[in-house]
RODREN-715864 format. One record per residue (C-alpha): residue number from 1; residue in three letters; chain; x, y, z. Coordinates in nm, 4 decimals, decimal comma. Example, Ala and Ser with C-alpha at 12.3 -4.5 7.8 and 13.67 -1.06 7.14 Angstrom:
RODREN-715864
<bafi><nr>1</nr><rest>ala</rest><kette>A</kette><X>1,2300</X><Y>-0,4500</Y><Z>0,7800</Z></bafi>
<bafi><nr>2</nr><rest>ser</rest><kette>A</kette><X>1,3670</X><Y>-0,1060</Y><Z>0,7140</Z></bafi>
end
This chain:
RODREN-715864
<bafi><nr>1</nr><rest>unk</rest><kette>A</kette><X>-3,4493</X><Y>6,9128</Y><Z>-16,7914</Z></bafi>
<bafi><nr>2</nr><rest>unk</rest><kette>A</kette><X>-3,2656</X><Y>7,1584</Y><Z>-16,6148</Z></bafi>
<bafi><nr>3</nr><rest>unk</rest><kette>A</kette><X>-2,8646</X><Y>7,1053</Y><Z>-16,5888</Z></bafi>
<bafi><nr>4</nr><rest>unk</rest><kette>A</kette><X>-2,7415</X><Y>6,9182</Y><Z>-16,2870</Z></bafi>
<bafi><nr>5</nr><rest>unk</rest><kette>A</kette><X>-2,4157</X><Y>7,0597</Y><Z>-16,1111</Z></bafi>
<bafi><nr>6</nr><rest>unk</rest><kette>A</kette><X>-2,2522</X><Y>6,7796</Y><Z>-16,0178</Z></bafi>
<bafi><nr>7</nr><rest>unk</rest><kette>A</kette><X>-2,0644</X><Y>6,9847</Y><Z>-15,7062</Z></bafi>
<bafi><nr>8</nr><rest>unk</rest><kette>A</kette><X>-2,3948</X><Y>7,1139</Y><Z>-15,5564</Z></bafi>
<bafi><nr>9</nr><rest>unk</rest><kette>A</kette><X>-2,5463</X><Y>6,7656</Y><Z>-15,5511</Z></bafi>
<bafi><nr>10</nr><rest>unk</rest><kette>A</kette><X>-2,2540</X><Y>6,5836</Y><Z>-15,4039</Z></bafi>
<bafi><nr>11</nr><rest>unk</rest><kette>A</kette><X>-2,1980</X><Y>6,9160</Y><Z>-15,1379</Z></bafi>
<bafi><nr>12</nr><rest>unk</rest><kette>A</kette><X>-2,5617</X><Y>6,8417</Y><Z>-14,9715</Z></bafi>
<bafi><nr>13</nr><rest>unk</rest><kette>A</kette><X>-2,5261</X><Y>6,5420</Y><Z>-14,8596</Z></bafi>
<bafi><nr>14</nr><rest>unk</rest><kette>A</kette><X>-2,2525</X><Y>6,2619</Y><Z>-14,9037</Z></bafi>
<bafi><nr>15</nr><rest>unk</rest><kette>A</kette><X>-2,3160</X><Y>5,9303</Y><Z>-15,1025</Z></bafi>
<bafi><nr>16</nr><rest>unk</rest><kette>A</kette><X>-2,4041</X><Y>5,6277</Y><Z>-15,0088</Z></bafi>
<bafi><nr>17</nr><rest>unk</rest><kette>A</kette><X>-2,0997</X><Y>5,4900</Y><Z>-14,9885</Z></bafi>
<bafi><nr>18</nr><rest>unk</rest><kette>A</kette><X>-1,9504</X><Y>5,7653</Y><Z>-14,8027</Z></bafi>
<bafi><nr>19</nr><rest>unk</rest><kette>A</kette><X>-2,1793</X><Y>5,7002</Y><Z>-14,5599</Z></bafi>
<bafi><nr>20</nr><rest>unk</rest><kette>A</kette><X>-2,1359</X><Y>5,2906</Y><Z>-14,5236</Z></bafi>
<bafi><nr>21</nr><rest>unk</rest><kette>A</kette><X>-1,7815</X><Y>5,4087</Y><Z>-14,5329</Z></bafi>
<bafi><nr>22</nr><rest>unk</rest><kette>A</kette><X>-1,8165</X><Y>5,5977</Y><Z>-14,2190</Z></bafi>
<bafi><nr>23</nr><rest>unk</rest><kette>A</kette><X>-2,0784</X><Y>5,4022</Y><Z>-14,0253</Z></bafi>
<bafi><nr>24</nr><rest>unk</rest><kette>A</kette><X>-1,8028</X><Y>5,1139</Y><Z>-14,0706</Z></bafi>
<bafi><nr>25</nr><rest>unk</rest><kette>A</kette><X>-1,5489</X><Y>5,3163</Y><Z>-13,9245</Z></bafi>
<bafi><nr>26</nr><rest>unk</rest><kette>A</kette><X>-1,7412</X><Y>5,4012</Y><Z>-13,6330</Z></bafi>
<bafi><nr>27</nr><rest>unk</rest><kette>A</kette><X>-1,8675</X><Y>5,0274</Y><Z>-13,6020</Z></bafi>
<bafi><nr>28</nr><rest>unk</rest><kette>A</kette><X>-1,4674</X><Y>4,9666</Y><Z>-13,6661</Z></bafi>
<bafi><nr>29</nr><rest>unk</rest><kette>A</kette><X>-1,3395</X><Y>5,2168</Y><Z>-13,3619</Z></bafi>
<bafi><nr>30</nr><rest>unk</rest><kette>A</kette><X>-1,6395</X><Y>5,0938</Y><Z>-13,1186</Z></bafi>
<bafi><nr>31</nr><rest>unk</rest><kette>A</kette><X>-1,5051</X><Y>4,7505</Y><Z>-13,1609</Z></bafi>
<bafi><nr>32</nr><rest>unk</rest><kette>A</kette><X>-1,1629</X><Y>4,8369</Y><Z>-13,1344</Z></bafi>
<bafi><nr>33</nr><rest>unk</rest><kette>A</kette><X>-1,2270</X><Y>4,9815</Y><Z>-12,7679</Z></bafi>
<bafi><nr>34</nr><rest>unk</rest><kette>A</kette><X>-1,4345</X><Y>4,6888</Y><Z>-12,6480</Z></bafi>
<bafi><nr>35</nr><rest>unk</rest><kette>A</kette><X>-1,1589</X><Y>4,4357</Y><Z>-12,7182</Z></bafi>
<bafi><nr>36</nr><rest>unk</rest><kette>A</kette><X>-0,8837</X><Y>4,6762</Y><Z>-12,5161</Z></bafi>
<bafi><nr>37</nr><rest>unk</rest><kette>A</kette><X>-1,1958</X><Y>4,6556</Y><Z>-12,2775</Z></bafi>
<bafi><nr>38</nr><rest>unk</rest><kette>A</kette><X>-1,1605</X><Y>4,2821</Y><Z>-12,2932</Z></bafi>
<bafi><nr>39</nr><rest>unk</rest><kette>A</kette><X>-0,8168</X><Y>4,2277</Y><Z>-12,2776</Z></bafi>
<bafi><nr>40</nr><rest>unk</rest><kette>A</kette><X>-0,8176</X><Y>4,4641</Y><Z>-11,9584</Z></bafi>
<bafi><nr>41</nr><rest>unk</rest><kette>A</kette><X>-1,0396</X><Y>4,2739</Y><Z>-11,8369</Z></bafi>
<bafi><nr>42</nr><rest>unk</rest><kette>A</kette><X>-0,8933</X><Y>3,9184</Y><Z>-11,8977</Z></bafi>
<bafi><nr>43</nr><rest>unk</rest><kette>A</kette><X>-0,5304</X><Y>4,0499</Y><Z>-11,7419</Z></bafi>
<bafi><nr>44</nr><rest>unk</rest><kette>A</kette><X>-0,7484</X><Y>4,1409</Y><Z>-11,4196</Z></bafi>
<bafi><nr>45</nr><rest>unk</rest><kette>A</kette><X>-0,8849</X><Y>3,7874</Y><Z>-11,4102</Z></bafi>
<bafi><nr>46</nr><rest>unk</rest><kette>A</kette><X>-0,5508</X><Y>3,5901</Y><Z>-11,4783</Z></bafi>
<bafi><nr>47</nr><rest>unk</rest><kette>A</kette><X>-0,4215</X><Y>3,8213</Y><Z>-11,2196</Z></bafi>
<bafi><nr>48</nr><rest>unk</rest><kette>A</kette><X>-0,7196</X><Y>3,7329</Y><Z>-10,9463</Z></bafi>
<bafi><nr>49</nr><rest>unk</rest><kette>A</kette><X>-0,6512</X><Y>3,3866</Y><Z>-11,0646</Z></bafi>
<bafi><nr>50</nr><rest>unk</rest><kette>A</kette><X>-0,2667</X><Y>3,3515</Y><Z>-11,0114</Z></bafi>
<bafi><nr>51</nr><rest>unk</rest><kette>A</kette><X>-0,3670</X><Y>3,5456</Y><Z>-10,6400</Z></bafi>
<bafi><nr>52</nr><rest>unk</rest><kette>A</kette><X>-0,6002</X><Y>3,2927</Y><Z>-10,5590</Z></bafi>
<bafi><nr>53</nr><rest>unk</rest><kette>A</kette><X>-0,3960</X><Y>2,9780</Y><Z>-10,7055</Z></bafi>
<bafi><nr>54</nr><rest>unk</rest><kette>A</kette><X>-0,0730</X><Y>3,1133</Y><Z>-10,4788</Z></bafi>
<bafi><nr>55</nr><rest>unk</rest><kette>A</kette><X>-0,3339</X><Y>3,1485</Y><Z>-10,1578</Z></bafi>
<bafi><nr>56</nr><rest>unk</rest><kette>A</kette><X>-0,4439</X><Y>2,7820</Y><Z>-10,2076</Z></bafi>
<bafi><nr>57</nr><rest>unk</rest><kette>A</kette><X>-0,0524</X><Y>2,6588</Y><Z>-10,2623</Z></bafi>
<bafi><nr>58</nr><rest>unk</rest><kette>A</kette><X>0,0384</X><Y>2,8351</Y><Z>-9,9624</Z></bafi>
<bafi><nr>59</nr><rest>unk</rest><kette>A</kette><X>-0,2555</X><Y>2,6828</Y><Z>-9,7619</Z></bafi>
<bafi><nr>60</nr><rest>unk</rest><kette>A</kette><X>-0,1391</X><Y>2,3346</Y><Z>-9,8662</Z></bafi>
<bafi><nr>61</nr><rest>unk</rest><kette>A</kette><X>0,2622</X><Y>2,4133</Y><Z>-9,8177</Z></bafi>
<bafi><nr>62</nr><rest>unk</rest><kette>A</kette><X>0,1343</X><Y>2,5240</Y><Z>-9,4529</Z></bafi>
<bafi><nr>63</nr><rest>unk</rest><kette>A</kette><X>0,0083</X><Y>2,2014</Y><Z>-9,3670</Z></bafi>
<bafi><nr>64</nr><rest>unk</rest><kette>A</kette><X>0,2494</X><Y>1,9989</Y><Z>-9,5467</Z></bafi>
<bafi><nr>65</nr><rest>unk</rest><kette>A</kette><X>0,0431</X><Y>1,8748</Y><Z>-9,8188</Z></bafi>
<bafi><nr>66</nr><rest>unk</rest><kette>A</kette><X>0,1368</X><Y>1,8449</Y><Z>-10,1875</Z></bafi>
<bafi><nr>67</nr><rest>unk</rest><kette>A</kette><X>-0,1212</X><Y>1,9165</Y><Z>-10,4635</Z></bafi>
<bafi><nr>68</nr><rest>unk</rest><kette>A</kette><X>0,0360</X><Y>1,5990</Y><Z>-10,6664</Z></bafi>
end
């Protein structure tokens, strides 16, 4: 059996562990981006709800009504 050059073998392609770690890092980065988008969407929705409640409250006050 010919001798195996460990350096040549590892330089050809990464080990399965390194490949798995790289895929995991990619997935984590994608999740971080998705969470950031979801947080921005959540903030926008909260603003819209606050504005809608403000409009409703203003309508109630104009009519002299109370929500309670």
